[in-house]
C-alpha positions as CSV (number, residue, x, y, z in Angstrom):
1,M,124.5,124.1,88.5
2,G,121.3,122.0,89.2
3,S,117.9,123.3,88.4
4,T,115.3,123.6,91.1
5,R,112.0,121.8,90.4
6,R,109.1,124.2,90.6
7,S,105.7,123.2,91.8
8,F,102.5,124.8,90.8
9,S,99.2,125.0,92.6
10,R,96.1,123.3,91.4
11,E,94.5,126.7,90.7
12,F,97.5,127.8,88.6
13,K,97.3,124.6,86.5
14,Q,93.5,125.0,86.0
15,E,93.8,128.6,85.0
16,A,96.6,127.8,82.6
17,V,94.5,125.1,81.0
18,R,91.5,127.4,80.8
19,M,93.6,130.1,79.0
20,V,94.2,127.5,76.3
21,T,90.8,125.8,76.1
22,E,88.5,128.8,76.8
23,G,90.6,131.9,76.4
24,G,91.4,131.4,72.7
25,H,95.2,131.6,73.3
26,S,97.6,129.2,71.7
27,L,99.3,126.6,73.9
28,A,102.7,127.9,72.9
29,Q,101.8,131.5,73.8
30,V,100.3,130.6,77.2
31,A,103.4,128.5,78.0
32,R,105.7,131.5,77.1
33,D,103.5,133.9,79.1
34,L,103.6,131.7,82.2
35,D,107.2,130.7,81.7
36,I,106.5,127.0,81.6
37,R,107.4,124.3,79.1
38,P,104.7,123.6,76.4
39,D,104.9,119.9,77.0
40,M,104.0,120.5,80.7
41,L,101.0,122.5,79.7
42,R,100.0,119.9,77.2
43,R,100.1,117.2,79.9
44,W,98.1,119.4,82.3
45,R,95.5,119.9,79.5
46,R,95.3,116.1,78.9
47,Q,94.9,115.4,82.6
48,F,92.2,118.1,82.9
49,E,90.3,116.8,79.9
50,Q,90.3,113.2,81.3
51,D,88.9,114.1,84.7
52,P,88.2,117.8,85.3
53,E,86.9,117.3,88.8
54,Q,89.8,115.2,90.1
55,A,92.6,116.7,88.0
56,F,95.7,117.9,89.9
57,P,95.0,116.4,93.3
58,G,98.2,117.7,94.8
59,V,101.3,116.2,96.5
60,G,100.4,113.3,98.7
61,Q,96.8,113.3,97.6
62,R,95.1,110.7,95.6
63,K,92.1,110.8,93.4
64,A,89.1,109.2,95.0
65,R,89.3,106.2,92.6
66,D,93.0,105.7,93.4
67,E,92.4,106.0,97.1
68,E,89.7,103.3,97.0
69,M,92.1,101.1,95.0
70,W,94.9,101.6,97.5
71,Q,92.6,100.8,100.4
72,L,91.3,97.6,98.7
73,R,94.9,96.5,98.0
74,R,95.8,97.0,101.7
75,K,92.7,95.0,102.8
76,L,93.5,92.2,100.3
77,D,97.1,92.0,101.7
78,R,95.8,91.8,105.2
79,V,93.2,89.1,104.4
80,T,95.8,87.1,102.4
81,T,98.2,87.2,105.4
82,E,95.5,86.2,107.8
83,R,94.5,83.3,105.5
84,D,98.1,82.1,105.3
85,I,98.5,82.2,109.1
86,L,95.3,80.1,109.4
87,K,96.5,77.6,106.8
88,R,99.8,77.2,108.7
89,A,97.9,76.8,112.1
90,L,95.6,74.2,110.6
91,G,98.6,72.3,109.2
92,I,100.3,72.3,112.7
93,V,97.1,71.2,114.4
94,S,96.5,68.4,111.9
95,D,100.1,67.1,112.2
96,R,99.8,66.9,116.0
97,R,96.6,64.7,115.7
98,R,98.5,62.0,113.7
């Protein structure tokens, strides 16, 4: 029998992390109380500590920094393609002049 992957809201994750960091509860106890694996809660805490404002962006969402990087990569791909087309066109034109 396969297990179903559960998903948790951003608010749930934030509250779970707060229970450990500010609530004075142990990580193992919070994990048991919320019926989640301790390693998952540990990962959430690490993500939250690295970037509290952008932690847990949600499915299909990117952090602002990642979104900017993704847009820049798309732009670079487009510009590189345009450059390659122009190089080929220049080569064709210069061959015809000979």
